[in-house]
C-alpha positions as CSV (number, residue, x, y, z in Angstrom):
1,M,20.5,-26.0,54.4
2,A,17.5,-27.3,55.3
3,G,17.4,-31.2,54.7
4,A,14.1,-33.4,54.1
5,S,12.7,-34.8,57.8
6,S,10.9,-37.8,58.1
7,G,8.9,-39.4,60.6
8,D,8.3,-42.9,61.8
9,D,7.9,-44.7,58.2
10,G,10.1,-42.1,56.7
11,H,7.6,-39.5,55.8
12,R,5.2,-36.9,57.3
13,G,1.9,-35.9,56.4
14,G,1.0,-32.5,55.1
15,D,1.2,-30.6,52.2
16,C,4.1,-30.4,49.8
17,T,5.6,-26.9,50.5
18,V,8.9,-25.7,49.7
19,Q,11.5,-23.4,51.8
20,V,14.1,-21.3,49.8
21,R,17.0,-19.3,52.1
22,A,18.6,-16.4,50.3
23,G,21.0,-17.2,48.0
24,K,20.5,-21.6,48.8
25,P,18.8,-23.8,45.9
26,A,15.3,-24.7,47.5
27,T,14.9,-28.2,48.9
28,V,11.7,-30.5,49.5
29,R,10.1,-29.8,53.4
30,R,7.1,-32.0,53.4
31,M,5.9,-34.7,50.9
32,D,2.4,-35.4,50.1
33,D,1.5,-38.7,52.4
34,D,-1.1,-39.3,49.4
35,A,1.7,-39.5,46.6
36,V,3.6,-41.6,48.7
37,D,1.2,-43.9,50.1
38,G,-0.5,-44.5,47.1
39,A,2.2,-45.1,44.9
40,G,4.5,-47.2,47.4
41,N,7.8,-46.7,45.4
42,R,10.4,-44.4,45.1
43,F,9.4,-43.1,42.1
44,E,6.8,-41.4,42.8
45,I,8.9,-39.7,45.4
46,F,11.3,-38.3,42.7
47,V,8.5,-36.7,40.7
48,A,7.0,-34.9,43.6
49,S,10.5,-33.8,45.1
50,F,11.4,-32.9,41.0
51,R,8.1,-31.0,40.7
52,A,8.5,-28.8,43.8
53,L,12.1,-28.0,42.7
54,A,11.1,-26.7,39.6
55,I,8.5,-24.5,41.2
56,D,11.8,-22.5,42.2
57,R,12.9,-21.7,38.6
58,L,9.6,-20.0,37.9
59,P,10.2,-16.4,38.6
60,M,9.3,-14.5,41.6
61,S,7.1,-11.3,41.7
62,R,8.2,-8.2,43.8
63,Y,6.2,-9.3,46.8
64,H,7.6,-12.5,46.9
65,R,11.3,-10.7,46.8
66,R,10.8,-8.4,49.8
67,N,9.6,-11.3,51.7
68,T,12.6,-13.2,50.8
69,R,15.2,-10.4,51.8
70,A,13.5,-9.9,54.9
71,S,13.2,-13.3,56.4
72,G,15.3,-15.4,54.4
73,V,12.7,-17.7,53.7
74,E,9.8,-17.7,51.2
75,T,6.6,-20.4,50.8
76,M,6.0,-20.6,47.4
77,P,2.5,-20.7,46.6
78,A,0.6,-23.7,44.3
79,A,-1.0,-21.3,42.1
80,R,2.9,-20.8,40.6
81,E,3.0,-24.2,39.4
82,R,2.0,-23.3,35.5
83,P,1.9,-20.1,33.7
84,S,-1.5,-18.0,34.5
85,H,-2.0,-17.6,30.5
86,P,-1.5,-20.2,27.7
87,I,1.5,-19.6,25.5
88,D,0.8,-17.9,22.4
89,H,2.4,-19.5,19.0
90,R,0.8,-17.2,16.9
91,P,3.0,-15.5,14.6
92,P,3.4,-11.6,14.6
93,A,0.3,-9.6,13.6
94,M,2.5,-7.4,11.8
95,L,3.7,-10.3,9.9
96,V,1.1,-11.7,8.7
97,E,-0.7,-8.2,7.7
98,T,3.0,-7.8,5.7
99,L,2.5,-10.7,3.6
100,M,-1.2,-10.0,2.6
101,F,0.1,-6.9,1.3
102,V,2.7,-8.3,-0.8
103,A,0.4,-10.9,-1.8
104,G,-2.6,-8.3,-2.9
105,L,-0.2,-6.2,-4.7
106,V,1.0,-9.6,-6.8
107,L,-2.4,-10.7,-7.1
108,L,-3.5,-7.0,-8.2
109,V,-0.6,-7.0,-11.1
110,V,-1.3,-10.4,-12.5
111,G,-4.8,-10.0,-12.4
112,A,-4.4,-6.5,-14.1
113,E,-1.9,-8.8,-16.6
114,L,-4.9,-11.7,-17.3
115,T,-7.7,-8.9,-17.6
116,V,-6.0,-6.6,-20.4
117,N,-4.7,-10.3,-22.2
118,G,-8.3,-11.7,-22.4
119,G,-9.9,-8.5,-23.1
120,S,-7.5,-7.5,-25.8
121,R,-8.3,-11.0,-27.6
122,V,-12.1,-10.5,-27.3
123,A,-11.6,-7.0,-28.6
124,T,-9.5,-8.7,-31.8
125,T,-11.9,-11.4,-32.2
126,F,-14.8,-8.8,-32.7
127,G,-12.7,-7.1,-34.8
128,I,-11.5,-3.8,-33.2
129,S,-8.5,-2.5,-34.4
130,P,-5.4,-3.0,-31.8
131,L,-4.9,0.9,-32.0
132,V,-8.3,1.3,-29.9
133,V,-7.8,-2.0,-28.0
134,G,-4.8,0.2,-26.9
135,L,-6.7,3.1,-26.2
136,T,-9.2,1.3,-23.9
137,V,-8.6,-2.2,-23.1
138,V,-5.1,-1.5,-22.5
139,A,-5.6,2.2,-21.0
140,F,-8.2,0.7,-18.6
141,G,-5.3,-2.3,-17.3
142,T,-2.5,0.0,-16.3
143,S,-5.5,1.6,-14.2
144,A,-7.2,-1.6,-12.8
145,P,-5.4,-1.9,-9.5
146,E,-6.1,1.6,-8.2
147,T,-9.7,0.8,-9.5
148,A,-9.8,-2.1,-7.3
149,V,-8.4,-0.5,-4.4
150,T,-10.3,2.3,-4.6
151,V,-13.8,0.6,-5.3
152,G,-13.4,-2.4,-2.7
153,A,-12.2,0.6,0.0
154,A,-15.4,2.6,-0.6
155,L,-17.9,-0.7,-0.2
156,D,-16.2,-1.4,3.3
157,G,-16.5,2.2,4.1
158,R,-12.9,3.1,4.0
159,T,-13.3,6.2,2.0
160,D,-10.0,7.8,2.8
161,I,-7.9,4.9,1.7
162,A,-10.2,5.5,-1.6
163,L,-9.6,9.2,-2.0
164,G,-5.9,8.7,-0.6
165,N,-5.0,6.4,-3.3
166,V,-5.9,7.8,-6.7
167,V,-4.7,11.4,-5.4
168,G,-1.1,10.1,-3.8
169,S,-1.3,7.7,-7.5
170,N,-1.7,10.7,-9.6
171,I,1.0,12.8,-7.5
172,F,3.4,9.2,-7.7
173,N,3.0,8.3,-11.5
174,I,4.2,12.4,-12.0
175,L,7.0,12.7,-9.4
176,L,8.4,9.5,-9.6
177,I,7.6,7.2,-12.2
178,L,8.0,10.2,-14.8
179,G,11.2,11.3,-13.1
180,L,12.4,7.9,-12.8
181,S,12.2,7.3,-16.7
182,A,13.3,10.7,-17.6
183,V,16.5,10.1,-15.3
184,I,17.1,6.7,-17.1
185,A,16.8,8.3,-20.6
186,P,15.2,11.7,-22.0
187,L,11.9,11.5,-22.8
188,H,10.5,12.7,-26.5
189,V,7.0,13.8,-26.2
190,N,4.1,13.3,-28.8
191,R,2.3,16.5,-29.9
192,Q,-0.6,15.0,-29.3
193,L,-0.3,14.9,-25.8
194,I,1.2,18.6,-25.6
195,R,-2.3,19.8,-27.4
196,Q,-4.6,17.1,-25.9
197,E,-3.5,14.4,-23.2
198,V,-1.8,17.2,-20.8
199,P,-4.4,19.7,-20.7
200,L,-6.9,17.2,-20.2
201,M,-4.9,15.9,-17.5
202,I,-4.6,19.2,-15.8
203,A,-8.4,20.0,-16.3
204,V,-9.6,16.7,-14.8
205,S,-7.6,17.7,-11.4
206,V,-8.9,21.1,-11.4
207,L,-11.9,19.9,-11.6
208,L,-11.9,16.8,-9.1
209,A,-10.5,19.7,-6.5
210,G,-13.4,22.0,-7.3
211,L,-15.6,18.9,-6.4
212,L,-14.4,18.1,-3.3
213,L,-14.3,21.8,-2.0
214,D,-17.9,21.3,-0.4
215,G,-16.6,18.4,1.6
216,G,-16.8,15.6,-0.4
217,L,-17.7,13.8,-3.7
218,A,-21.4,13.0,-3.7
219,R,-22.8,10.3,-6.0
220,I,-23.8,12.3,-8.4
221,E,-20.9,14.2,-8.9
222,A,-19.0,11.2,-9.3
223,A,-21.7,10.2,-12.0
224,V,-20.7,13.1,-14.1
225,L,-17.2,11.7,-13.5
226,F,-17.9,8.6,-15.0
227,L,-20.2,9.6,-17.6
228,L,-16.6,11.9,-18.8
229,L,-14.9,8.9,-18.8
230,I,-16.9,7.5,-21.2
231,A,-17.6,10.5,-23.1
232,Y,-13.5,10.5,-23.4
233,T,-13.2,7.1,-24.5
234,V,-15.7,7.5,-27.3
235,F,-13.6,10.7,-28.4
236,L,-10.7,8.5,-28.6
237,V,-12.1,5.3,-30.5
238,V,-13.6,8.3,-32.9
239,Q,-10.4,10.0,-33.2
240,A,-8.2,6.8,-33.9
241,R,-10.0,5.1,-36.5
242,R,-10.3,9.0,-38.5
243,G,-6.6,8.9,-38.3
244,Q,-6.8,5.3,-39.8
245,R,-8.8,6.7,-42.7
246,R,-6.6,9.6,-43.1
247,G,-3.4,7.6,-43.0
248,E,-1.8,10.0,-39.8
249,A,-2.3,7.4,-37.5
250,E,1.2,7.2,-35.9
251,A,2.4,3.7,-35.6
252,S,2.9,2.2,-32.4
253,D,3.6,-1.5,-30.7
254,T,0.0,-2.0,-29.1
255,G,0.8,-5.7,-29.2
256,D,0.3,-8.1,-26.7
257,P,3.5,-8.6,-24.6
258,L,1.9,-11.9,-23.6
259,A,1.6,-13.4,-27.0
260,G,3.6,-16.6,-27.7
261,S,3.3,-17.6,-23.9
262,W,1.0,-20.5,-22.3
263,L,-1.3,-17.6,-22.0
264,D,-2.4,-18.3,-25.3
265,R,-3.5,-21.7,-24.8
266,V,-6.3,-20.2,-22.2
267,P,-9.9,-19.2,-23.7
268,A,-10.3,-15.4,-23.0
269,P,-13.4,-15.7,-21.0
270,I,-11.6,-17.5,-18.4
271,L,-8.8,-15.2,-18.5
272,I,-11.2,-12.3,-17.9
273,V,-12.8,-14.3,-14.9
274,L,-9.3,-14.8,-13.2
275,G,-8.4,-11.6,-13.5
276,I,-10.9,-9.5,-12.2
277,A,-11.4,-12.2,-9.7
278,G,-7.4,-11.4,-8.6
279,L,-8.2,-7.6,-8.8
280,A,-11.0,-8.0,-6.4
281,L,-9.0,-10.5,-4.0
282,G,-6.1,-8.4,-4.5
283,G,-7.5,-5.3,-3.8
284,Q,-9.6,-6.4,-0.2
285,W,-5.8,-7.8,0.9
286,L,-4.3,-4.5,0.5
287,V,-6.9,-2.4,1.6
288,D,-7.2,-4.5,5.1
289,S,-3.7,-4.9,5.6
290,A,-3.5,-0.9,4.6
291,S,-5.9,0.0,8.1
292,A,-3.5,-3.0,10.1
293,F,-0.7,-0.8,9.2
294,A,-2.7,2.4,10.0
295,R,-3.4,1.0,13.6
296,A,-0.4,-0.3,14.3
297,L,1.7,2.6,13.4
298,G,-0.6,5.2,14.8
299,V,-1.0,6.9,11.6
300,S,-4.4,7.7,9.9
301,E,-5.8,6.1,6.8
302,L,-5.4,8.7,4.7
303,V,-1.4,8.9,5.1
304,I,-1.2,4.9,4.3
305,G,-3.4,5.2,1.3
306,L,-1.1,8.6,-0.2
307,T,1.9,7.2,0.2
308,V,1.9,3.1,0.5
309,V,-1.1,1.7,-1.1
310,A,-0.2,4.6,-3.8
311,I,2.9,3.3,-4.7
312,G,2.2,0.0,-4.3
313,T,-0.8,0.0,-7.1
314,S,1.2,2.2,-9.4
315,L,4.1,-0.6,-10.3
316,P,1.7,-1.3,-13.1
317,E,2.5,2.1,-14.4
318,V,6.1,1.6,-13.5
319,A,6.8,-1.7,-15.5
320,A,4.7,-0.6,-18.5
321,S,7.2,2.9,-18.6
322,L,10.5,0.9,-18.0
323,M,9.3,-1.4,-20.5
324,A,8.4,1.4,-23.2
325,I,11.8,2.9,-22.6
326,I,13.4,-0.4,-23.2
327,R,11.5,-1.0,-26.6
328,G,12.7,2.7,-27.9
329,Q,8.9,3.9,-27.1
330,R,9.8,6.4,-25.4
331,D,6.7,8.5,-26.0
332,M,4.4,6.0,-25.0
333,A,6.0,6.2,-21.5
334,V,4.9,9.7,-21.0
335,G,1.2,9.0,-22.6
336,N,1.4,6.0,-20.3
337,I,1.3,8.3,-17.4
338,V,-0.7,10.9,-18.6
339,G,-3.5,8.7,-19.7
340,S,-3.8,6.7,-16.6
341,N,-4.0,10.0,-14.4
342,I,-6.9,10.6,-16.7
343,F,-8.4,7.5,-16.0
344,N,-7.7,7.2,-11.9
345,V,-9.5,10.5,-11.5
346,L,-12.4,9.5,-14.2
347,C,-12.7,5.8,-14.1
348,C,-11.8,4.9,-10.1
349,L,-13.2,7.9,-8.3
350,G,-16.4,7.6,-10.7
351,L,-17.0,4.2,-9.8
352,A,-15.9,4.3,-6.2
353,G,-18.4,7.5,-5.4
354,M,-21.1,5.6,-6.8
355,V,-20.7,2.8,-5.4
356,S,-20.4,4.1,-2.1
357,S,-23.9,4.5,0.0
358,T,-22.6,8.3,1.1
359,G,-20.2,9.3,-1.5
360,L,-17.0,10.1,-0.6
361,P,-16.0,12.4,2.0
362,A,-12.6,14.8,2.0
363,P,-10.5,14.4,5.0
364,S,-9.8,17.9,5.7
365,A,-6.1,17.1,5.3
366,L,-6.5,16.0,2.1
367,M,-8.1,19.4,1.5
368,R,-5.3,21.5,3.0
369,F,-2.0,20.0,1.1
370,D,-2.4,16.9,-0.8
371,I,-5.2,17.6,-2.9
372,W,-3.3,21.4,-4.1
373,V,-0.2,19.2,-4.4
374,M,-1.7,17.0,-7.5
375,V,-3.3,19.6,-9.1
376,A,0.6,21.3,-8.7
377,T,1.9,18.2,-10.1
378,A,-0.2,17.9,-13.0
379,A,0.7,21.4,-13.8
380,C,4.3,21.3,-13.9
381,C,4.0,19.0,-16.9
382,L,2.9,21.6,-19.3
383,P,6.2,23.5,-18.9
384,I,8.4,20.7,-18.9
385,I,7.0,18.8,-21.5
386,V,6.6,22.3,-23.3
387,S,10.2,22.8,-23.3
388,G,11.6,21.1,-26.6
389,R,9.3,18.4,-26.4
390,R,11.4,16.2,-23.9
391,V,11.8,15.6,-20.4
392,S,15.3,16.0,-19.8
393,R,17.3,14.3,-17.2
394,G,17.7,17.2,-14.9
395,E,14.0,17.5,-15.4
396,G,13.4,14.0,-14.4
397,A,15.8,14.5,-11.2
398,L,13.8,17.7,-10.5
399,L,10.9,15.6,-10.1
400,L,12.5,12.9,-8.0
401,T,13.5,15.2,-5.8
402,Y,9.9,16.7,-5.3
403,C,9.0,12.7,-4.8
404,V,11.3,12.4,-2.0
405,A,10.5,16.0,-0.3
406,Y,6.5,15.1,-0.4
407,I,7.1,11.7,1.4
408,L,8.9,13.4,4.0
409,Y,6.2,16.0,4.4
410,T,3.8,13.7,4.5
411,L,5.8,11.1,7.1
412,M,6.9,14.3,9.8
413,A,2.9,15.7,9.2
414,A,1.8,12.4,10.0
415,T,3.7,12.1,12.9
416,H,3.9,15.8,14.2
417,H,8.0,15.9,13.6
418,D,9.7,19.0,15.6
419,A,11.3,19.5,12.1
420,L,8.2,20.0,10.2
421,P,8.1,23.8,10.7
422,A,11.6,24.1,9.5
423,F,11.2,21.5,6.6
424,S,8.2,23.7,5.4
425,Y,9.6,27.2,5.7
426,V,12.5,26.1,3.7
427,M,10.3,24.2,0.8
428,A,8.0,27.3,0.5
429,V,10.9,30.0,0.1
430,F,13.9,28.5,-1.3
431,V,13.3,25.0,-3.1
432,V,9.6,26.1,-4.4
433,P,10.3,29.4,-5.8
434,L,13.8,28.1,-7.5
435,S,11.7,25.4,-8.6
436,A,9.6,27.5,-10.5
437,L,12.7,29.8,-12.0
438,V,13.9,26.8,-13.5
439,L,11.2,25.5,-15.0
440,L,10.5,29.0,-16.7
441,A,13.9,29.3,-18.1
442,N,13.9,26.3,-20.1
443,V,10.2,27.3,-21.2
444,L,11.7,30.4,-22.7
445,Q,14.8,28.2,-24.0
446,G,12.5,25.9,-25.8
447,R,10.9,28.4,-28.1
448,R,13.9,29.9,-28.9
């Protein structure tokens, strides 16, 4: 081992260097005259020695390792004394985006609840009946998260998320929420849903697919959708009032679920303002985090909008349907899902298309597959509901199976998985035809 050499006064001039022999610790070869003469004590000698020895603990580059193996001696450069770049103490990017996504969902749900609560109280103050409030304000409240996210994405120019959110929400409302609700308890269906709302939902879905065939939804076409929403709302109000006069309106619980809570002491206008602010901020956070997910995972914003965002914004429908089942109002659970799908197309895409300067261009992937899945899921509700005016547990399990299959297909298509062709073949040749036969048998059995 080489020791520290000294001159007449115990030190030699020259720069401080370190010699490292293979398999042996480093020792100080020379000391800095300025460090010793300037300080005049052994403490500075100890500091200089410790600093030189600490350099040896830094990782060596491949070039220095090769020199060490060849000659057994390496001189550590002075530039290795400190890291070349500062240490990043920031949290991982995906963690921040995940927290933003969760916080955005919470703001959407809370904002929708506050808006519905305040709007219901304002409407009641002006003498509007609870039934009409349930058909308008509450219906808007369940679609408020989809509206906030879709309009926010359209304003930011992220039209793939806007379209994907609505199409995906309509698919998951039927496959996931209706299927899960039916598995928990068989759902009884009101005659009005069979005669009016379900055919209207199918017609609106087919209309949207037809409007997107030319490559997107133009602003004038979006305005037509929004006008249809106004006409539909007026029709519901008129129909409800006529039913009240004739005494034919069915009793339903449209009361405020938050009645008696501390929110009753907050003025209704303040609730509305806070609710709208929560919807706007939550929608913006959800859209920003969804775009970050798409970039991090290497998939398109359309895929994120069809899956993660669509499921997240459908949480109010999940809560409303499960609460209706717990209260024994199973027909209301079905009506909530069907009404939400109608509002999603007419309100969400109507507003988003009008506020977007270029309309809503339709991605080719959406037009090849997802839009037709939305139409098919809407159409399959009619034979399911007609068969005995109920949705059985078996039919609910079938819907959940298709929900899982749709998610798997979407993810495999986004990642170009090798199993995609085989999966598509099995679904097209076996699963879909078998399901069609089961639905046809249920319809024939229901007519008997």
